[in-house]
Structure formats: C-alpha cells, structure tokens
mmCIF entry with sequence, helices, sheets and N, C-alpha, C, O atoms, coordinates in Angstrom:
data_MODEL
# 
_entry.id   MODEL 
# 
_entity.id                         1 
_entity.type                       polymer 
_entity.pdbx_number_of_molecules   1 
# 
_entity_poly.entity_id                      1 
_entity_poly.type                           'polypeptide(L)' 
_entity_poly.nstd_linkage                   no 
_entity_poly.nstd_monomer                   no 
_entity_poly.pdbx_seq_one_letter_code       MRTTLPPPDLEYPETDGQPMANNTIQAEVMMTLKENLEAMFRHRDDVFIAIDLFW 
_entity_poly.pdbx_seq_one_letter_code_can   MRTTLPPPDLEYPETDGQPMANNTIQAEVMMTLKENLEAMFRHRDDVFIAIDLFW 
_entity_poly.pdbx_strand_id                 A 
# 
loop_
_entity_poly_seq.entity_id 
_entity_poly_seq.num 
_entity_poly_seq.mon_id 
_entity_poly_seq.hetero 
1 1  MET n 
1 2  ARG n 
1 3  THR n 
1 4  THR n 
1 5  LEU n 
1 6  PRO n 
1 7  PRO n 
1 8  PRO n 
1 9  ASP n 
1 10 LEU n 
1 11 GLU n 
1 12 TYR n 
1 13 PRO n 
1 14 GLU n 
1 15 THR n 
1 16 ASP n 
1 17 GLY n 
1 18 GLN n 
1 19 PRO n 
1 20 MET n 
1 21 ALA n 
1 22 ASN n 
1 23 ASN n 
1 24 THR n 
1 25 ILE n 
1 26 GLN n 
1 27 ALA n 
1 28 GLU n 
1 29 VAL n 
1 30 MET n 
1 31 MET n 
1 32 THR n 
1 33 LEU n 
1 34 LYS n 
1 35 GLU n 
1 36 ASN n 
1 37 LEU n 
1 38 GLU n 
1 39 ALA n 
1 40 MET n 
1 41 PHE n 
1 42 ARG n 
1 43 HIS n 
1 44 ARG n 
1 45 ASP n 
1 46 ASP n 
1 47 VAL n 
1 48 PHE n 
1 49 ILE n 
1 50 ALA n 
1 51 ILE n 
1 52 ASP n 
1 53 LEU n 
1 54 PHE n 
1 55 TRP n 
# 
_struct_asym.id          A 
_struct_asym.entity_id   1 
# 
_struct_conf.conf_type_id            HELX_P 
_struct_conf.id                      HELX_P1 
_struct_conf.pdbx_PDB_helix_id       AA1 
_struct_conf.beg_label_comp_id       THR 
_struct_conf.beg_label_asym_id       A 
_struct_conf.beg_label_seq_id        24 
_struct_conf.pdbx_beg_PDB_ins_code   ? 
_struct_conf.end_label_comp_id       MET 
_struct_conf.end_label_asym_id       A 
_struct_conf.end_label_seq_id        40 
_struct_conf.pdbx_end_PDB_ins_code   ? 
_struct_conf.beg_auth_comp_id        THR 
_struct_conf.beg_auth_asym_id        A 
_struct_conf.beg_auth_seq_id         24 
_struct_conf.end_auth_comp_id        MET 
_struct_conf.end_auth_asym_id        A 
_struct_conf.end_auth_seq_id         40 
_struct_conf.pdbx_PDB_helix_class    1 
_struct_conf.details                 ? 
_struct_conf.pdbx_PDB_helix_length   17 
# 
_struct_conf_type.id          HELX_P 
_struct_conf_type.criteria    ? 
_struct_conf_type.reference   ? 
# 
loop_
_atom_site.group_PDB 
_atom_site.id 
_atom_site.type_symbol 
_atom_site.label_atom_id 
_atom_site.label_alt_id 
_atom_site.label_comp_id 
_atom_site.label_asym_id 
_atom_site.label_entity_id 
_atom_site.label_seq_id 
_atom_site.pdbx_PDB_ins_code 
_atom_site.Cartn_x 
_atom_site.Cartn_y 
_atom_site.Cartn_z 
_atom_site.occupancy 
_atom_site.B_iso_or_equiv 
_atom_site.pdbx_formal_charge 
_atom_site.auth_seq_id 
_atom_site.auth_comp_id 
_atom_site.auth_asym_id 
_atom_site.auth_atom_id 
_atom_site.pdbx_PDB_model_num 
ATOM 1   N N  . MET A 1 1  ? 17.187  -26.928 29.693  1.00 0.00 ? 1  MET A N  1 
ATOM 2   C CA . MET A 1 1  ? 15.769  -26.797 29.427  1.00 0.00 ? 1  MET A CA 1 
ATOM 3   C C  . MET A 1 1  ? 15.528  -25.448 28.770  1.00 0.00 ? 1  MET A C  1 
ATOM 4   O O  . MET A 1 1  ? 16.037  -24.425 29.229  1.00 0.00 ? 1  MET A O  1 
ATOM 5   N N  . ARG A 1 2  ? 14.766  -25.452 27.716  1.00 0.00 ? 2  ARG A N  1 
ATOM 6   C CA . ARG A 1 2  ? 14.462  -24.239 26.959  1.00 0.00 ? 2  ARG A CA 1 
ATOM 7   C C  . ARG A 1 2  ? 13.016  -23.838 27.211  1.00 0.00 ? 2  ARG A C  1 
ATOM 8   O O  . ARG A 1 2  ? 12.106  -24.662 27.123  1.00 0.00 ? 2  ARG A O  1 
ATOM 9   N N  . THR A 1 3  ? 12.816  -22.560 27.527  1.00 0.00 ? 3  THR A N  1 
ATOM 10  C CA . THR A 1 3  ? 11.457  -22.067 27.726  1.00 0.00 ? 3  THR A CA 1 
ATOM 11  C C  . THR A 1 3  ? 11.160  -21.003 26.681  1.00 0.00 ? 3  THR A C  1 
ATOM 12  O O  . THR A 1 3  ? 12.053  -20.314 26.189  1.00 0.00 ? 3  THR A O  1 
ATOM 13  N N  . THR A 1 4  ? 9.901   -20.894 26.365  1.00 0.00 ? 4  THR A N  1 
ATOM 14  C CA . THR A 1 4  ? 9.462   -19.902 25.388  1.00 0.00 ? 4  THR A CA 1 
ATOM 15  C C  . THR A 1 4  ? 8.769   -18.769 26.120  1.00 0.00 ? 4  THR A C  1 
ATOM 16  O O  . THR A 1 4  ? 7.844   -18.986 26.902  1.00 0.00 ? 4  THR A O  1 
ATOM 17  N N  . LEU A 1 5  ? 9.230   -17.562 25.852  1.00 0.00 ? 5  LEU A N  1 
ATOM 18  C CA . LEU A 1 5  ? 8.610   -16.399 26.466  1.00 0.00 ? 5  LEU A CA 1 
ATOM 19  C C  . LEU A 1 5  ? 7.390   -15.977 25.667  1.00 0.00 ? 5  LEU A C  1 
ATOM 20  O O  . LEU A 1 5  ? 7.370   -16.128 24.446  1.00 0.00 ? 5  LEU A O  1 
ATOM 21  N N  . PRO A 1 6  ? 6.376   -15.452 26.333  1.00 0.00 ? 6  PRO A N  1 
ATOM 22  C CA . PRO A 1 6  ? 5.214   -14.961 25.581  1.00 0.00 ? 6  PRO A CA 1 
ATOM 23  C C  . PRO A 1 6  ? 5.626   -13.736 24.761  1.00 0.00 ? 6  PRO A C  1 
ATOM 24  O O  . PRO A 1 6  ? 6.517   -12.989 25.164  1.00 0.00 ? 6  PRO A O  1 
ATOM 25  N N  . PRO A 1 7  ? 4.981   -13.531 23.615  1.00 0.00 ? 7  PRO A N  1 
ATOM 26  C CA . PRO A 1 7  ? 5.338   -12.366 22.798  1.00 0.00 ? 7  PRO A CA 1 
ATOM 27  C C  . PRO A 1 7  ? 4.993   -11.081 23.543  1.00 0.00 ? 7  PRO A C  1 
ATOM 28  O O  . PRO A 1 7  ? 4.016   -11.038 24.290  1.00 0.00 ? 7  PRO A O  1 
ATOM 29  N N  . PRO A 1 8  ? 5.794   -10.031 23.341  1.00 0.00 ? 8  PRO A N  1 
ATOM 30  C CA . PRO A 1 8  ? 5.479   -8.767  24.016  1.00 0.00 ? 8  PRO A CA 1 
ATOM 31  C C  . PRO A 1 8  ? 4.195   -8.167  23.455  1.00 0.00 ? 8  PRO A C  1 
ATOM 32  O O  . PRO A 1 8  ? 3.817   -8.427  22.313  1.00 0.00 ? 8  PRO A O  1 
ATOM 33  N N  . ASP A 1 9  ? 3.536   -7.365  24.274  1.00 0.00 ? 9  ASP A N  1 
ATOM 34  C CA . ASP A 1 9  ? 2.331   -6.677  23.808  1.00 0.00 ? 9  ASP A CA 1 
ATOM 35  C C  . ASP A 1 9  ? 2.754   -5.599  22.807  1.00 0.00 ? 9  ASP A C  1 
ATOM 36  O O  . ASP A 1 9  ? 3.423   -4.632  23.172  1.00 0.00 ? 9  ASP A O  1 
ATOM 37  N N  . LEU A 1 10 ? 2.367   -5.769  21.572  1.00 0.00 ? 10 LEU A N  1 
ATOM 38  C CA . LEU A 1 10 ? 2.720   -4.819  20.528  1.00 0.00 ? 10 LEU A CA 1 
ATOM 39  C C  . LEU A 1 10 ? 1.478   -4.073  20.078  1.00 0.00 ? 10 LEU A C  1 
ATOM 40  O O  . LEU A 1 10 ? 0.390   -4.643  19.995  1.00 0.00 ? 10 LEU A O  1 
ATOM 41  N N  . GLU A 1 11 ? 1.650   -2.818  19.795  1.00 0.00 ? 11 GLU A N  1 
ATOM 42  C CA . GLU A 1 11 ? 0.557   -2.019  19.263  1.00 0.00 ? 11 GLU A CA 1 
ATOM 43  C C  . GLU A 1 11 ? 1.029   -1.398  17.953  1.00 0.00 ? 11 GLU A C  1 
ATOM 44  O O  . GLU A 1 11 ? 2.062   -0.729  17.914  1.00 0.00 ? 11 GLU A O  1 
ATOM 45  N N  . TYR A 1 12 ? 0.278   -1.617  16.891  1.00 0.00 ? 12 TYR A N  1 
ATOM 46  C CA . TYR A 1 12 ? 0.577   -1.049  15.597  1.00 0.00 ? 12 TYR A CA 1 
ATOM 47  C C  . TYR A 1 12 ? -0.457  0.042   15.311  1.00 0.00 ? 12 TYR A C  1 
ATOM 48  O O  . TYR A 1 12 ? -1.570  -0.260  14.880  1.00 0.00 ? 12 TYR A O  1 
ATOM 49  N N  . PRO A 1 13 ? -0.100  1.299   15.547  1.00 0.00 ? 13 PRO A N  1 
ATOM 50  C CA . PRO A 1 13 ? -1.069  2.380   15.352  1.00 0.00 ? 13 PRO A CA 1 
ATOM 51  C C  . PRO A 1 13 ? -1.451  2.541   13.888  1.00 0.00 ? 13 PRO A C  1 
ATOM 52  O O  . PRO A 1 13 ? -0.659  2.270   12.985  1.00 0.00 ? 13 PRO A O  1 
ATOM 53  N N  . GLU A 1 14 ? -2.677  2.986   13.677  1.00 0.00 ? 14 GLU A N  1 
ATOM 54  C CA . GLU A 1 14 ? -3.157  3.218   12.315  1.00 0.00 ? 14 GLU A CA 1 
ATOM 55  C C  . GLU A 1 14 ? -2.669  4.546   11.765  1.00 0.00 ? 14 GLU A C  1 
ATOM 56  O O  . GLU A 1 14 ? -2.637  4.734   10.549  1.00 0.00 ? 14 GLU A O  1 
ATOM 57  N N  . THR A 1 15 ? -2.292  5.467   12.634  1.00 0.00 ? 15 THR A N  1 
ATOM 58  C CA . THR A 1 15 ? -1.845  6.782   12.197  1.00 0.00 ? 15 THR A CA 1 
ATOM 59  C C  . THR A 1 15 ? -0.888  7.358   13.225  1.00 0.00 ? 15 THR A C  1 
ATOM 60  O O  . THR A 1 15 ? -0.888  6.957   14.389  1.00 0.00 ? 15 THR A O  1 
ATOM 61  N N  . ASP A 1 16 ? -0.077  8.299   12.780  1.00 0.00 ? 16 ASP A N  1 
ATOM 62  C CA . ASP A 1 16 ? 0.793   9.011   13.708  1.00 0.00 ? 16 ASP A CA 1 
ATOM 63  C C  . ASP A 1 16 ? 0.248   10.404  14.006  1.00 0.00 ? 16 ASP A C  1 
ATOM 64  O O  . ASP A 1 16 ? 0.904   11.212  14.663  1.00 0.00 ? 16 ASP A O  1 
ATOM 65  N N  . GLY A 1 17 ? -0.972  10.677  13.509  1.00 0.00 ? 17 GLY A N  1 
ATOM 66  C CA . GLY A 1 17 ? -1.604  11.959  13.757  1.00 0.00 ? 17 GLY A CA 1 
ATOM 67  C C  . GLY A 1 17 ? -1.172  13.050  12.798  1.00 0.00 ? 17 GLY A C  1 
ATOM 68  O O  . GLY A 1 17 ? -1.697  14.163  12.849  1.00 0.00 ? 17 GLY A O  1 
ATOM 69  N N  . GLN A 1 18 ? -0.239  12.752  11.936  1.00 0.00 ? 18 GLN A N  1 
ATOM 70  C CA . GLN A 1 18 ? 0.253   13.733  10.974  1.00 0.00 ? 18 GLN A CA 1 
ATOM 71  C C  . GLN A 1 18 ? -0.467  13.535  9.642   1.00 0.00 ? 18 GLN A C  1 
ATOM 72  O O  . GLN A 1 18 ? -0.761  12.402  9.261   1.00 0.00 ? 18 GLN A O  1 
ATOM 73  N N  . PRO A 1 19 ? -0.754  14.636  8.924   1.00 0.00 ? 19 PRO A N  1 
ATOM 74  C CA . PRO A 1 19 ? -1.408  14.485  7.621   1.00 0.00 ? 19 PRO A CA 1 
ATOM 75  C C  . PRO A 1 19 ? -0.467  13.833  6.607   1.00 0.00 ? 19 PRO A C  1 
ATOM 76  O O  . PRO A 1 19 ? 0.750   14.016  6.647   1.00 0.00 ? 19 PRO A O  1 
ATOM 77  N N  . MET A 1 20 ? -1.072  13.069  5.698   1.00 0.00 ? 20 MET A N  1 
ATOM 78  C CA . MET A 1 20 ? -0.286  12.447  4.637   1.00 0.00 ? 20 MET A CA 1 
ATOM 79  C C  . MET A 1 20 ? -0.053  13.462  3.531   1.00 0.00 ? 20 MET A C  1 
ATOM 80  O O  . MET A 1 20 ? -0.882  14.340  3.294   1.00 0.00 ? 20 MET A O  1 
ATOM 81  N N  . ALA A 1 21 ? 1.066   13.337  2.868   1.00 0.00 ? 21 ALA A N  1 
ATOM 82  C CA . ALA A 1 21 ? 1.369   14.237  1.765   1.00 0.00 ? 21 ALA A CA 1 
ATOM 83  C C  . ALA A 1 21 ? 0.419   13.967  0.605   1.00 0.00 ? 21 ALA A C  1 
ATOM 84  O O  . ALA A 1 21 ? 0.147   12.813  0.273   1.00 0.00 ? 21 ALA A O  1 
ATOM 85  N N  . ASN A 1 22 ? -0.074  15.010  0.003   1.00 0.00 ? 22 ASN A N  1 
ATOM 86  C CA . ASN A 1 22 ? -0.957  14.925  -1.156  1.00 0.00 ? 22 ASN A CA 1 
ATOM 87  C C  . ASN A 1 22 ? -0.492  15.969  -2.144  1.00 0.00 ? 22 ASN A C  1 
ATOM 88  O O  . ASN A 1 22 ? -0.508  17.162  -1.842  1.00 0.00 ? 22 ASN A O  1 
ATOM 89  N N  . ASN A 1 23 ? -0.084  15.544  -3.297  1.00 0.00 ? 23 ASN A N  1 
ATOM 90  C CA . ASN A 1 23 ? 0.303   16.517  -4.302  1.00 0.00 ? 23 ASN A CA 1 
ATOM 91  C C  . ASN A 1 23 ? 0.191   15.901  -5.688  1.00 0.00 ? 23 ASN A C  1 
ATOM 92  O O  . ASN A 1 23 ? -0.005  14.694  -5.832  1.00 0.00 ? 23 ASN A O  1 
ATOM 93  N N  . THR A 1 24 ? 0.315   16.734  -6.688  1.00 0.00 ? 24 THR A N  1 
ATOM 94  C CA . THR A 1 24 ? 0.154   16.295  -8.069  1.00 0.00 ? 24 THR A CA 1 
ATOM 95  C C  . THR A 1 24 ? 1.231   15.294  -8.481  1.00 0.00 ? 24 THR A C  1 
ATOM 96  O O  . THR A 1 24 ? 0.950   14.360  -9.232  1.00 0.00 ? 24 THR A O  1 
ATOM 97  N N  . ILE A 1 25 ? 2.439   15.477  -8.006  1.00 0.00 ? 25 ILE A N  1 
ATOM 98  C CA . ILE A 1 25 ? 3.530   14.562  -8.371  1.00 0.00 ? 25 ILE A CA 1 
ATOM 99  C C  . ILE A 1 25 ? 3.203   13.152  -7.897  1.00 0.00 ? 25 ILE A C  1 
ATOM 100 O O  . ILE A 1 25 ? 3.386   12.189  -8.643  1.00 0.00 ? 25 ILE A O  1 
ATOM 101 N N  . GLN A 1 26 ? 2.720   13.021  -6.660  1.00 0.00 ? 26 GLN A N  1 
ATOM 102 C CA . GLN A 1 26 ? 2.366   11.690  -6.165  1.00 0.00 ? 26 GLN A CA 1 
ATOM 103 C C  . GLN A 1 26 ? 1.242   11.076  -6.982  1.00 0.00 ? 26 GLN A C  1 
ATOM 104 O O  . GLN A 1 26 ? 1.268   9.878   -7.262  1.00 0.00 ? 26 GLN A O  1 
ATOM 105 N N  . ALA A 1 27 ? 0.256   11.874  -7.370  1.00 0.00 ? 27 ALA A N  1 
ATOM 106 C CA . ALA A 1 27 ? -0.845  11.358  -8.186  1.00 0.00 ? 27 ALA A CA 1 
ATOM 107 C C  . ALA A 1 27 ? -0.326  10.880  -9.542  1.00 0.00 ? 27 ALA A C  1 
ATOM 108 O O  . ALA A 1 27 ? -0.751  9.839   -10.041 1.00 0.00 ? 27 ALA A O  1 
ATOM 109 N N  . GLU A 1 28 ? 0.588   11.638  -10.131 1.00 0.00 ? 28 GLU A N  1 
ATOM 110 C CA . GLU A 1 28 ? 1.150   11.247  -11.432 1.00 0.00 ? 28 GLU A CA 1 
ATOM 111 C C  . GLU A 1 28 ? 1.956   9.956   -11.318 1.00 0.00 ? 28 GLU A C  1 
ATOM 112 O O  . GLU A 1 28 ? 1.871   9.093   -12.192 1.00 0.00 ? 28 GLU A O  1 
ATOM 113 N N  . VAL A 1 29 ? 2.731   9.819   -10.255 1.00 0.00 ? 29 VAL A N  1 
ATOM 114 C CA . VAL A 1 29 ? 3.511   8.591   -10.049 1.00 0.00 ? 29 VAL A CA 1 
ATOM 115 C C  . VAL A 1 29 ? 2.578   7.400   -9.873  1.00 0.00 ? 29 VAL A C  1 
ATOM 116 O O  . VAL A 1 29 ? 2.802   6.339   -10.456 1.00 0.00 ? 29 VAL A O  1 
ATOM 117 N N  . MET A 1 30 ? 1.530   7.577   -9.067  1.00 0.00 ? 30 MET A N  1 
ATOM 118 C CA . MET A 1 30 ? 0.576   6.489   -8.846  1.00 0.00 ? 30 MET A CA 1 
ATOM 119 C C  . MET A 1 30 ? -0.106  6.086   -10.144 1.00 0.00 ? 30 MET A C  1 
ATOM 120 O O  . MET A 1 30 ? -0.263  4.897   -10.421 1.00 0.00 ? 30 MET A O  1 
ATOM 121 N N  . MET A 1 31 ? -0.511  7.070   -10.944 1.00 0.00 ? 31 MET A N  1 
ATOM 122 C CA . MET A 1 31 ? -1.177  6.764   -12.215 1.00 0.00 ? 31 MET A CA 1 
ATOM 123 C C  . MET A 1 31 ? -0.225  6.072   -13.181 1.00 0.00 ? 31 MET A C  1 
ATOM 124 O O  . MET A 1 31 ? -0.619  5.143   -13.886 1.00 0.00 ? 31 MET A O  1 
ATOM 125 N N  . THR A 1 32 ? 1.023   6.518   -13.215 1.00 0.00 ? 32 THR A N  1 
ATOM 126 C CA . THR A 1 32 ? 2.016   5.882   -14.089 1.00 0.00 ? 32 THR A CA 1 
ATOM 127 C C  . THR A 1 32 ? 2.224   4.426   -13.688 1.00 0.00 ? 32 THR A C  1 
ATOM 128 O O  . THR A 1 32 ? 2.250   3.541   -14.543 1.00 0.00 ? 32 THR A O  1 
ATOM 129 N N  . LEU A 1 33 ? 2.370   4.180   -12.397 1.00 0.00 ? 33 LEU A N  1 
ATOM 130 C CA . LEU A 1 33 ? 2.533   2.804   -11.929 1.00 0.00 ? 33 LEU A CA 1 
ATOM 131 C C  . LEU A 1 33 ? 1.309   1.962   -12.270 1.00 0.00 ? 33 LEU A C  1 
ATOM 132 O O  . LEU A 1 33 ? 1.437   0.833   -12.744 1.00 0.00 ? 33 LEU A O  1 
ATOM 133 N N  . LYS A 1 34 ? 0.125   2.516   -12.026 1.00 0.00 ? 34 LYS A N  1 
ATOM 134 C CA . LYS A 1 34 ? -1.112  1.786   -12.318 1.00 0.00 ? 34 LYS A CA 1 
ATOM 135 C C  . LYS A 1 34 ? -1.209  1.448   -13.801 1.00 0.00 ? 34 LYS A C  1 
ATOM 136 O O  . LYS A 1 34 ? -1.512  0.312   -14.164 1.00 0.00 ? 34 LYS A O  1 
ATOM 137 N N  . GLU A 1 35 ? -0.953  2.437   -14.658 1.00 0.00 ? 35 GLU A N  1 
ATOM 138 C CA . GLU A 1 35 ? -1.050  2.211   -16.104 1.00 0.00 ? 35 GLU A CA 1 
ATOM 139 C C  . GLU A 1 35 ? -0.027  1.185   -16.581 1.00 0.00 ? 35 GLU A C  1 
ATOM 140 O O  . GLU A 1 35 ? -0.332  0.361   -17.443 1.00 0.00 ? 35 GLU A O  1 
ATOM 141 N N  . ASN A 1 36 ? 1.176   1.229   -16.030 1.00 0.00 ? 36 ASN A N  1 
ATOM 142 C CA . ASN A 1 36 ? 2.195   0.252   -16.425 1.00 0.00 ? 36 ASN A CA 1 
ATOM 143 C C  . ASN A 1 36 ? 1.843   -1.149  -15.953 1.00 0.00 ? 36 ASN A C  1 
ATOM 144 O O  . ASN A 1 36 ? 2.054   -2.121  -16.679 1.00 0.00 ? 36 ASN A O  1 
ATOM 145 N N  . LEU A 1 37 ? 1.306   -1.263  -14.736 1.00 0.00 ? 37 LEU A N  1 
ATOM 146 C CA . LEU A 1 37 ? 0.880   -2.577  -14.260 1.00 0.00 ? 37 LEU A CA 1 
ATOM 147 C C  . LEU A 1 37 ? -0.278  -3.107  -15.096 1.00 0.00 ? 37 LEU A C  1 
ATOM 148 O O  . LEU A 1 37 ? -0.328  -4.297  -15.407 1.00 0.00 ? 37 LEU A O  1 
ATOM 149 N N  . GLU A 1 38 ? -1.206  -2.228  -15.460 1.00 0.00 ? 38 GLU A N  1 
ATOM 150 C CA . GLU A 1 38 ? -2.321  -2.655  -16.318 1.00 0.00 ? 38 GLU A CA 1 
ATOM 151 C C  . GLU A 1 38 ? -1.809  -3.148  -17.661 1.00 0.00 ? 38 GLU A C  1 
ATOM 152 O O  . GLU A 1 38 ? -2.305  -4.146  -18.183 1.00 0.00 ? 38 GLU A O  1 
ATOM 153 N N  . ALA A 1 39 ? -0.825  -2.462  -18.225 1.00 0.00 ? 39 ALA A N  1 
ATOM 154 C CA . ALA A 1 39 ? -0.253  -2.901  -19.500 1.00 0.00 ? 39 ALA A CA 1 
ATOM 155 C C  . ALA A 1 39 ? 0.465   -4.234  -19.341 1.00 0.00 ? 39 ALA A C  1 
ATOM 156 O O  . ALA A 1 39 ? 0.375   -5.107  -20.204 1.00 0.00 ? 39 ALA A O  1 
ATOM 157 N N  . MET A 1 40 ? 1.177   -4.380  -18.232 1.00 0.00 ? 40 MET A N  1 
ATOM 158 C CA . MET A 1 40 ? 1.940   -5.607  -17.993 1.00 0.00 ? 40 MET A CA 1 
ATOM 159 C C  . MET A 1 40 ? 1.027   -6.821  -17.839 1.00 0.00 ? 40 MET A C  1 
ATOM 160 O O  . MET A 1 40 ? 1.378   -7.919  -18.270 1.00 0.00 ? 40 MET A O  1 
ATOM 161 N N  . PHE A 1 41 ? -0.148  -6.628  -17.225 1.00 0.00 ? 41 PHE A N  1 
ATOM 162 C CA . PHE A 1 41 ? -1.057  -7.735  -16.953 1.00 0.00 ? 41 PHE A CA 1 
ATOM 163 C C  . PHE A 1 41 ? -2.293  -7.709  -17.846 1.00 0.00 ? 41 PHE A C  1 
ATOM 164 O O  . PHE A 1 41 ? -3.306  -8.317  -17.500 1.00 0.00 ? 41 PHE A O  1 
ATOM 165 N N  . ARG A 1 42 ? -2.238  -7.030  -18.972 1.00 0.00 ? 42 ARG A N  1 
ATOM 166 C CA . ARG A 1 42 ? -3.421  -6.862  -19.829 1.00 0.00 ? 42 ARG A CA 1 
ATOM 167 C C  . ARG A 1 42 ? -4.004  -8.175  -20.331 1.00 0.00 ? 42 ARG A C  1 
ATOM 168 O O  . ARG A 1 42 ? -5.190  -8.235  -20.654 1.00 0.00 ? 42 ARG A O  1 
ATOM 169 N N  . HIS A 1 43 ? -3.200  -9.222  -20.404 1.00 0.00 ? 43 HIS A N  1 
ATOM 170 C CA . HIS A 1 43 ? -3.690  -10.511 -20.911 1.00 0.00 ? 43 HIS A CA 1 
ATOM 171 C C  . HIS A 1 43 ? -4.143  -11.446 -19.779 1.00 0.00 ? 43 HIS A C  1 
ATOM 172 O O  . HIS A 1 43 ? -4.505  -12.596 -20.030 1.00 0.00 ? 43 HIS A O  1 
ATOM 173 N N  . ARG A 1 44 ? -4.122  -10.955 -18.550 1.00 0.00 ? 44 ARG A N  1 
ATOM 174 C CA . ARG A 1 44 ? -4.498  -11.781 -17.401 1.00 0.00 ? 44 ARG A CA 1 
ATOM 175 C C  . ARG A 1 44 ? -5.859  -11.364 -16.891 1.00 0.00 ? 44 ARG A C  1 
ATOM 176 O O  . ARG A 1 44 ? -6.064  -10.212 -16.507 1.00 0.00 ? 44 ARG A O  1 
ATOM 177 N N  . ASP A 1 45 ? -6.796  -12.311 -16.887 1.00 0.00 ? 45 ASP A N  1 
ATOM 178 C CA . ASP A 1 45 ? -8.132  -12.035 -16.363 1.00 0.00 ? 45 ASP A CA 1 
ATOM 179 C C  . ASP A 1 45 ? -8.199  -12.155 -14.839 1.00 0.00 ? 45 ASP A C  1 
ATOM 180 O O  . ASP A 1 45 ? -9.185  -11.749 -14.224 1.00 0.00 ? 45 ASP A O  1 
ATOM 181 N N  . ASP A 1 46 ? -7.152  -12.711 -14.237 1.00 0.00 ? 46 ASP A N  1 
ATOM 182 C CA . ASP A 1 46 ? -7.161  -12.928 -12.792 1.00 0.00 ? 46 ASP A CA 1 
ATOM 183 C C  . ASP A 1 46 ? -6.401  -11.846 -12.019 1.00 0.00 ? 46 ASP A C  1 
ATOM 184 O O  . ASP A 1 46 ? -6.111  -12.022 -10.835 1.00 0.00 ? 46 ASP A O  1 
ATOM 185 N N  . VAL A 1 47 ? -6.077  -10.727 -12.679 1.00 0.00 ? 47 VAL A N  1 
ATOM 186 C CA . VAL A 1 47 ? -5.340  -9.644  -12.028 1.00 0.00 ? 47 VAL A CA 1 
ATOM 187 C C  . VAL A 1 47 ? -6.183  -8.375  -12.067 1.00 0.00 ? 47 VAL A C  1 
ATOM 188 O O  . VAL A 1 47 ? -6.717  -8.003  -13.112 1.00 0.00 ? 47 VAL A O  1 
ATOM 189 N N  . PHE A 1 48 ? -6.296  -7.719  -10.923 1.00 0.00 ? 48 PHE A N  1 
ATOM 190 C CA . PHE A 1 48 ? -7.018  -6.452  -10.816 1.00 0.00 ? 48 PHE A CA 1 
ATOM 191 C C  . PHE A 1 48 ? -6.066  -5.421  -10.237 1.00 0.00 ? 48 PHE A C  1 
ATOM 192 O O  . PHE A 1 48 ? -5.464  -5.655  -9.189  1.00 0.00 ? 48 PHE A O  1 
ATOM 193 N N  . ILE A 1 49 ? -5.922  -4.290  -10.900 1.00 0.00 ? 49 ILE A N  1 
ATOM 194 C CA . ILE A 1 49 ? -5.025  -3.224  -10.451 1.00 0.00 ? 49 ILE A CA 1 
ATOM 195 C C  . ILE A 1 49 ? -5.888  -2.054  -9.991  1.00 0.00 ? 49 ILE A C  1 
ATOM 196 O O  . ILE A 1 49 ? -6.789  -1.621  -10.709 1.00 0.00 ? 49 ILE A O  1 
ATOM 197 N N  . ALA A 1 50 ? -5.613  -1.547  -8.802  1.00 0.00 ? 50 ALA A N  1 
ATOM 198 C CA . ALA A 1 50 ? -6.356  -0.411  -8.277  1.00 0.00 ? 50 ALA A CA 1 
ATOM 199 C C  . ALA A 1 50 ? -5.421  0.493   -7.488  1.00 0.00 ? 50 ALA A C  1 
ATOM 200 O O  . ALA A 1 50 ? -4.348  0.070   -7.058  1.00 0.00 ? 50 ALA A O  1 
ATOM 201 N N  . ILE A 1 51 ? -5.835  1.733   -7.305  1.00 0.00 ? 51 ILE A N  1 
ATOM 202 C CA . ILE A 1 51 ? -5.085  2.669   -6.461  1.00 0.00 ? 51 ILE A CA 1 
ATOM 203 C C  . ILE A 1 51 ? -6.075  3.366   -5.548  1.00 0.00 ? 51 ILE A C  1 
ATOM 204 O O  . ILE A 1 51 ? -7.275  3.382   -5.821  1.00 0.00 ? 51 ILE A O  1 
ATOM 205 N N  . ASP A 1 52 ? -5.583  3.936   -4.477  1.00 0.00 ? 52 ASP A N  1 
ATOM 206 C CA . ASP A 1 52 ? -6.421  4.648   -3.523  1.00 0.00 ? 52 ASP A CA 1 
ATOM 207 C C  . ASP A 1 52 ? -5.883  6.061   -3.378  1.00 0.00 ? 52 ASP A C  1 
ATOM 208 O O  . ASP A 1 52 ? -4.768  6.257   -2.895  1.00 0.00 ? 52 ASP A O  1 
ATOM 209 N N  . LEU A 1 53 ? -6.665  7.040   -3.792  1.00 0.00 ? 53 LEU A N  1 
ATOM 210 C CA . LEU A 1 53 ? -6.248  8.431   -3.730  1.00 0.00 ? 53 LEU A CA 1 
ATOM 211 C C  . LEU A 1 53 ? -6.833  9.149   -2.515  1.00 0.00 ? 53 LEU A C  1 
ATOM 212 O O  . LEU A 1 53 ? -6.667  10.362  -2.390  1.00 0.00 ? 53 LEU A O  1 
ATOM 213 N N  . PHE A 1 54 ? -7.510  8.435   -1.617  1.00 0.00 ? 54 PHE A N  1 
ATOM 214 C CA . PHE A 1 54 ? -8.132  9.023   -0.430  1.00 0.00 ? 54 PHE A CA 1 
ATOM 215 C C  . PHE A 1 54 ? -9.095  10.149  -0.788  1.00 0.00 ? 54 PHE A C  1 
ATOM 216 O O  . PHE A 1 54 ? -9.098  11.191  -0.132  1.00 0.00 ? 54 PHE A O  1 
ATOM 217 N N  . TRP A 1 55 ? -9.901  9.955   -1.808  1.00 0.00 ? 55 TRP A N  1 
ATOM 218 C CA . TRP A 1 55 ? -10.876 10.990  -2.191  1.00 0.00 ? 55 TRP A CA 1 
ATOM 219 C C  . TRP A 1 55 ? -12.011 11.010  -1.229  1.00 0.00 ? 55 TRP A C  1 
ATOM 220 O O  . TRP A 1 55 ? -12.934 11.811  -1.379  1.00 0.00 ? 55 TRP A O  1 
# 
C-alpha cells in the first residue's frame, strides 16, 4: 500500500535583508539585453519587453 505524505510547510522569503547590487555595469547589461530583445522581436506586436531598475 502506498501513501502520500502532505507537502512540507515551505516558506519562500521575499528578501534576505541584504541590499541588492546597483551599479552602472548592471544597468548597461540590462539595457543591452532589452535593446537586443526589442530588435529580435521588432516585427511582433504580441511581445512587450520591459526592465525594472527599482527606481
């Protein structure tokens, strides 16, 4: 006979309390990725590309 155990109580925290890294290099990488994705999907009306800089 096989029994199924209930899933364990899991908690996925939203933060670890540490600040996120913010620097110009990360902004440049994000913009490069965004611009390349926009170029890749420029002919698609059903694709929206966005980034979040935590401003």
